[in-house]
Each structure stands twice: as C-alpha cells, then as structure tokens.
matplotlib code that plots the C-alpha trace (Angstrom):
import matplotlib.pyplot as plt

x = [0.1, 3.0, 4.3, 1.0, 0.6, 4.2, 3.5, 0.3, 2.1, 4.8, 2.2, 0.3, 3.4, 4.4, 1.2, 1.2, 4.8, 3.4, 0.3, 2.7, 5.3, 2.8, 0.1, -1.8, -3.3, -5.5, -6.2, -8.4, -6.9, -9.8, -8.6, -5.0, -2.2, 0.9, 2.2, 4.9, 7.0, 9.3, 11.1, 11.8, 15.1, 14.0, 13.2, 10.9, 9.1, 6.7, 4.5, 1.5, -2.0, -5.8, -8.5, -8.7, -6.7, -3.4, -2.3, 0.7, 2.0, 4.4, 6.9, 9.1, 7.0, 5.8, 2.4, 1.7, 2.3, -0.6, 0.4, 0.1, -3.7, -5.4, -2.4, -0.8, 2.8, 5.3, 7.9, 10.8, 9.2, 5.7, 4.1, 1.4, 0.8, -2.6, -2.0, -1.2, 1.8, 4.0, 3.0, 0.9, -0.8, -2.7, -4.0, -2.3, -4.3, -3.9, -0.9, -1.1, 1.7, 3.4, 5.6, 7.3, 5.9, 7.1, 10.7, 10.0, 9.3, 13.0, 13.6, 10.4, 9.9, 7.0, 5.5, 3.5, 1.1, 0.0, -2.8, -2.2, -2.1, -0.9, 2.6, 5.3, 7.6, 10.5, 12.4, 15.0, 18.0, 18.1, 21.8, 20.5, 18.9, 19.7, 17.9, 17.5, 14.5, 12.8, 10.4, 8.5, 5.7, 5.1, 3.9, 3.4, 6.2, 8.6, 10.8, 13.5, 16.2, 18.1, 21.5, 22.3, 22.1, 21.0, 17.7, 16.4, 13.6, 12.0, 9.5, 8.9, 7.6, 8.7, 9.2, 12.0, 14.1, 16.7, 19.5, 21.6, 24.6, 26.0, 24.9, 24.2, 21.2, 19.7, 16.7, 15.2, 12.4, 9.2, 8.5, 9.7, 7.5, 8.0, 5.8, 8.6, 12.4, 14.1, 17.1, 19.0, 22.0, 24.3, 27.6, 29.2, 27.9, 27.2, 24.2, 22.9, 19.9, 18.2, 16.0, 13.8, 15.8, 13.4, 13.3, 13.8, 15.6, 17.9, 20.7, 23.2, 25.5, 28.4, 31.0, 34.2, 35.9, 34.4, 33.6, 30.5, 29.4, 26.8, 25.4, 23.2, 23.9, 25.0, 27.1, 30.2, 33.7, 33.5, 35.8, 34.8, 34.8, 32.9, 30.5, 29.5, 31.1, 33.5, 32.6, 35.0, 35.5, 35.5, 33.4, 30.1, 28.7, 25.3, 23.9, 20.7, 19.1, 16.7, 16.3, 15.7, 13.0, 12.5, 15.3, 17.3, 20.1, 22.5, 25.1, 27.5, 30.9, 32.7, 31.6, 30.5, 27.6, 26.1, 23.5, 21.8, 19.3, 17.2]
y = [-0.1, 2.4, 1.5, 2.2, 5.5, 6.8, 5.6, 8.1, 10.9, 10.8, 10.6, 13.7, 15.6, 14.8, 15.9, 18.9, 19.7, 19.5, 21.5, 24.2, 24.0, 23.2, 25.9, 26.6, 30.1, 30.4, 33.4, 33.6, 34.5, 36.1, 38.0, 38.1, 36.8, 37.2, 36.5, 38.6, 37.2, 39.3, 40.3, 36.4, 34.9, 31.5, 28.5, 28.8, 26.0, 26.7, 24.1, 24.1, 23.2, 23.0, 25.2, 29.1, 29.7, 30.1, 27.6, 28.9, 26.1, 27.4, 25.2, 25.8, 29.0, 29.4, 30.4, 33.8, 34.1, 34.2, 37.4, 39.1, 38.4, 41.6, 43.1, 43.5, 42.7, 45.3, 44.8, 46.7, 46.5, 48.1, 44.9, 43.8, 40.2, 39.3, 35.7, 34.5, 32.8, 35.6, 37.1, 39.8, 38.9, 41.8, 42.4, 45.4, 45.7, 42.2, 41.2, 39.4, 40.5, 38.3, 39.8, 38.8, 40.5, 38.8, 38.3, 34.5, 34.8, 35.1, 31.5, 29.7, 27.5, 28.7, 26.2, 28.2, 26.1, 28.2, 27.7, 26.6, 29.9, 32.3, 33.7, 34.0, 36.6, 36.2, 38.7, 36.9, 39.5, 39.3, 38.9, 36.8, 34.2, 31.0, 28.3, 27.3, 28.1, 24.9, 24.8, 21.7, 20.7, 24.5, 25.5, 29.1, 32.0, 32.0, 35.1, 34.9, 37.3, 36.1, 36.9, 33.5, 30.5, 27.7, 27.5, 24.2, 23.8, 20.3, 19.7, 22.8, 24.7, 28.1, 30.9, 31.2, 34.3, 33.9, 36.1, 34.7, 36.1, 33.5, 29.8, 27.1, 27.1, 23.4, 23.2, 20.0, 21.0, 18.8, 20.6, 23.9, 26.6, 28.0, 31.4, 33.6, 33.9, 32.5, 34.2, 32.4, 34.2, 33.6, 35.6, 33.0, 29.6, 26.5, 26.8, 23.0, 23.0, 19.7, 19.8, 17.1, 15.7, 17.2, 21.0, 23.4, 26.1, 29.2, 28.9, 31.6, 30.4, 32.8, 32.1, 34.2, 31.8, 28.4, 26.0, 24.9, 21.3, 19.9, 16.6, 18.0, 18.1, 21.6, 22.4, 23.5, 21.7, 19.8, 17.5, 15.0, 15.3, 12.8, 12.0, 15.5, 17.5, 20.4, 23.6, 26.2, 28.8, 32.4, 33.2, 33.5, 30.9, 30.9, 28.0, 26.0, 22.7, 20.8, 23.6, 26.3, 27.6, 29.7, 32.1, 30.5, 32.7, 31.1, 33.3, 32.7, 34.3, 32.0, 28.7, 26.0, 25.8, 22.2, 21.9, 18.2, 16.4, 13.7]
z = [-0.1, 0.8, -2.7, -4.3, -2.3, -3.2, -7.1, -7.1, -5.6, -8.0, -10.9, -9.4, -9.1, -12.7, -14.0, -11.8, -13.2, -16.7, -16.1, -14.8, -17.6, -20.6, -21.7, -24.4, -26.3, -29.1, -31.5, -34.3, -37.8, -39.7, -42.2, -41.4, -43.8, -41.6, -38.4, -37.0, -34.2, -32.5, -29.0, -28.1, -26.9, -26.1, -28.2, -31.2, -33.3, -36.1, -37.8, -40.0, -38.7, -40.3, -38.9, -38.4, -35.3, -34.0, -31.7, -29.3, -27.0, -24.2, -22.2, -19.5, -18.3, -14.8, -13.8, -12.2, -8.8, -6.7, -5.0, -8.7, -8.8, -9.9, -11.0, -14.7, -15.4, -16.7, -19.2, -20.6, -24.1, -23.3, -24.2, -22.2, -21.5, -22.6, -23.2, -19.6, -21.3, -21.5, -24.7, -26.2, -29.2, -31.4, -35.0, -36.9, -40.2, -41.5, -39.6, -36.1, -34.2, -31.3, -28.7, -25.9, -22.9, -19.8, -18.2, -18.4, -22.0, -22.4, -21.3, -22.6, -25.4, -27.8, -30.5, -33.1, -34.9, -37.9, -40.4, -43.9, -46.1, -43.4, -43.9, -40.9, -40.2, -37.1, -35.9, -33.6, -33.4, -29.8, -28.5, -25.8, -28.0, -26.4, -28.6, -32.3, -34.4, -35.8, -38.6, -40.1, -42.2, -43.4, -46.9, -46.6, -47.0, -44.1, -43.3, -40.6, -39.6, -36.7, -35.2, -33.5, -33.2, -35.9, -37.8, -39.4, -41.8, -42.5, -45.1, -46.3, -49.6, -49.5, -50.4, -47.6, -47.1, -44.3, -42.9, -40.2, -38.8, -36.4, -36.9, -39.6, -41.9, -42.8, -45.1, -46.4, -49.0, -49.4, -52.8, -54.2, -54.6, -58.4, -57.9, -55.7, -55.4, -52.3, -50.7, -48.0, -46.6, -43.8, -42.5, -40.2, -40.8, -43.2, -45.4, -46.3, -48.5, -49.8, -52.9, -54.6, -57.5, -60.2, -59.2, -61.6, -60.3, -61.4, -58.9, -57.6, -54.9, -53.4, -50.4, -49.7, -47.3, -47.8, -50.8, -52.5, -53.1, -54.9, -56.3, -58.8, -62.5, -63.0, -66.1, -64.3, -64.5, -61.2, -59.0, -56.5, -52.8, -50.4, -52.8, -53.7, -56.7, -55.7, -57.8, -56.0, -53.5, -53.0, -56.1, -57.2, -59.0, -61.2, -63.0, -63.7, -62.7, -64.7, -67.0, -64.9, -62.8, -59.6, -58.6, -55.3, -54.2, -51.4, -49.9, -46.7, -46.1, -43.6, -44.4, -47.0, -49.2, -49.7, -52.3, -52.2, -54.3, -52.8]

ax = plt.figure().add_subplot(projection="3d")
ax.plot(x, y, z, "-o")
ax.set_aspect("equal")
plt.show()
C-alpha cells in the first residue's frame, strides 16, 4: 500500500509539473495573412495546422504568482501579457503581431501552430537568444532574421527568406514553390540545402571563405570530394538545374555551401 501511495504521489507531481510548464493559447486568424513574431530569445518552433486559429503552446513557463492576482505585469518593451503565457498578441491591419511580454518569455519555449496559407515573419535578433529555430511541415512564406544560433527547416515549400549572422542553416524542402524567389544568407555559418531531384531552379551561390559542393547536374567543371561535386570557393557561381525555374540565392561569407538532391 505504501508503494502504491508513493506511485500515485509521483504521478500526481508529474502531472502537476506538466500543467505548470505546458500551457496553450488560441487566437482567431480572421482576415489576417501574416504572423509577425518578435522580441523573443527562447526556443521557437513553427508548424502548419488546419483550422482558423493560431495555437501557441508554451513550455518552461511558470504560472503567475498568486500575489500578482489583480495586477498586470510590466515589461521593458512596453508590451502587456494578454495571453497568460508571457506574450502580447494583437492584430494590426492584416498582420497578427506576437511579442514577448514577460521576463519569463525570454527563457520559455514556444510552439506556434499556424493555419495553412498564413505567412510567418520572425525577428530573432536578440543577442541573448539561446535556442535554435525549428520549422517543419510548413507550406507558406517564411521570413526569418536572426543573430544566432542555428535554424533548421524540414519539409517546407517556400518561399523562404533567411538572414542569419552566427549559425548554420539546414533546409530540407518537400517541394519547391515556383512562384517567388528565395534568398538564404549567412555570415558565419554553413548553408546546407536539400531539394527534390526534379526541382527546376536558377541557382546563384556565393561564399568568400568557403567552398561549394553539390550533387546536382549543373553544367560546371567539377571535382569530386566525399561523394559531392566540388565547384569552387571564393567566387560567385550561377547555373540552372532541370532547365531552370525559380530563383534561389545562397550566400555565406565564412563557411561552406552544400546543395543536395534527394
């Protein structure tokens, strides 16, 4: 009986911890066509969902202290928490703005589940950012500006616009949207892109202090290195794959570019 009671207590504590650290907020999209996420420095994950609501899941976030009942939280950005998970969510014309509005929001991890067809823009330039951005199963436009650390995209369609200062970019495209150009830039980091083998594209690649590798059939003089074709380094390279198509620009300064087919 004592062991059973201990087990029940352990389970109850576990559920209590989960209730404290995993919370959810929903917001109607209505006529909005873009979500703009800014002023966060913790973890960010983005996924596509069905329906007409943005679902925000927060983990590593404590409940408000009981002493704060009836009081509002003040934050240096001037944003006011209207979600109870450390965020301010408002609609500004056709853009839903999601802003960090609590000291706790600086350490929390947020998962944003965004309805299909709604574009996402992220400003993640805080020097205190301490986690990667992860995006998966997303078919709308994605624009991210970040200082550090890394970003990874899995099963995305694009268009994608990325500007990263210190960190690596890893993208695995499910298909490639042919309607809008893509721009993927890093300063101090690897760019590693995987495209479906039949993707038609106009490719522009540039690295100053690195090399460029691909296993696509691009009409350049190539050398082989570890199963990929070595094109060259410290120069701008342009070419087409599968007869040409959407413009894809890849640029880094202090590392390599890897363009892979699957």
